[in-house]
Each structure stands twice: as structure tokens, then as C-alpha cells.
C-alpha positions in Angstrom: 28.3 13.0 -15.9 28.9 9.4 -16.9 29.8 8.5 -13.3 26.6 10.2 -12.2 24.5 8.1 -14.6 26.1 4.9 -13.3 25.4 5.9 -9.7 21.8 6.7 -10.5 21.4 3.3 -12.2 23.0 1.6 -9.2 20.5 3.5 -7.0 17.6 2.3 -9.1 18.6 -1.3 -8.7 18.8 -0.9 -4.9 15.4 0.8 -4.9 14.0 -2.2 -6.9 15.5 -4.5 -4.3 13.9 -2.5 -1.5 10.5 -2.6 -3.1 10.7 -6.4 -3.6 11.8 -6.9 -0.1 9.1 -4.6 1.3 6.4 -6.4 -0.8 7.6 -9.8 0.4 7.7 -8.6 4.0 4.1 -7.2 3.7 2.8 -10.5 2.2 4.4 -12.6 4.9 3.1 -10.3 7.6 -0.5 -10.7 6.3 0.0 -14.4 6.2 1.3 -14.4 9.7 -1.8 -12.5 10.9 -4.0 -15.0 9.1 -2.2 -17.9 10.8 -2.6 -16.3 14.2 -6.2 -15.8 13.5 -6.6 -19.5 12.5 -4.5 -20.5 15.5 -1.9 -22.3 13.4 0.9 -21.6 15.9 3.7 -23.8 14.5 3.5 -22.3 11.1 3.1 -18.8 12.6 6.3 -19.3 14.7 8.2 -20.3 11.5 6.8 -17.4 9.6 7.6 -15.0 12.4 11.2 -16.1 12.3 11.3 -15.6 8.6 9.8 -12.1 9.0 12.5 -11.2 11.4 15.1 -12.2 8.8 13.3 -10.2 6.1 13.2 -7.2 8.3 17.0 -7.3 8.8 17.4 -7.6 5.0 15.1 -4.6 4.6 17.1 -2.5 7.1 20.4 -3.4 5.4 19.0 -2.6 1.9 17.6 0.7 3.2 20.9 1.6 4.8 22.7 0.8 1.5 20.2 2.9 -0.4 20.6 5.9 1.9 24.4 5.7 1.7 24.4 5.4 -2.0 21.9 8.2 -2.4 24.3 10.5 -0.4 27.0 9.5 -2.8 24.8 10.2 -5.8 24.0 13.6 -4.5 27.6 14.4 -3.8 28.6 13.3 -7.3 25.8 15.4 -8.8 27.0 18.5 -6.9 30.6 18.1 -8.1 
């Protein structure tokens, strides 16, 4: 059961990272929309590039979360 608790704690940390990345992504996306509305194209292009990087980080964190969750579930069933 101790191993299970550790895996759940690890999963909680990954979930927190996911939430932080999602929040940052959403904020940057709103900022990008505002920059496009104000026709500030140079800043919008930079921010768009940053959003792409954040999106990749989000996908990686989500993949890690899913893999670890499967591991947590298998440990719990054992």
C-alpha cells in the first residue's frame, strides 16, 4: 500500500503541473487574441510561437499523466 500512496502522490504532482500549464496556455491564448484584435502582429507572432511550445509541453505532461495513472491503477489492483 505504501507504493500505491507514493504513486498517487506522484500523480497529484503531475496533475498540478498539468493545471499550471493549462492555465498559462489559456492566459497566453487570450493575450494572443487581444494582440490580434489590436493588430500588434510582431508580438502576436512571438506569442503564437510560445503557445506552440506550451502546447507541446501540455501534451507531454498529459501523456505522462495518463501513463502514470495506468500504473497507479495497476498497483491498486495488485
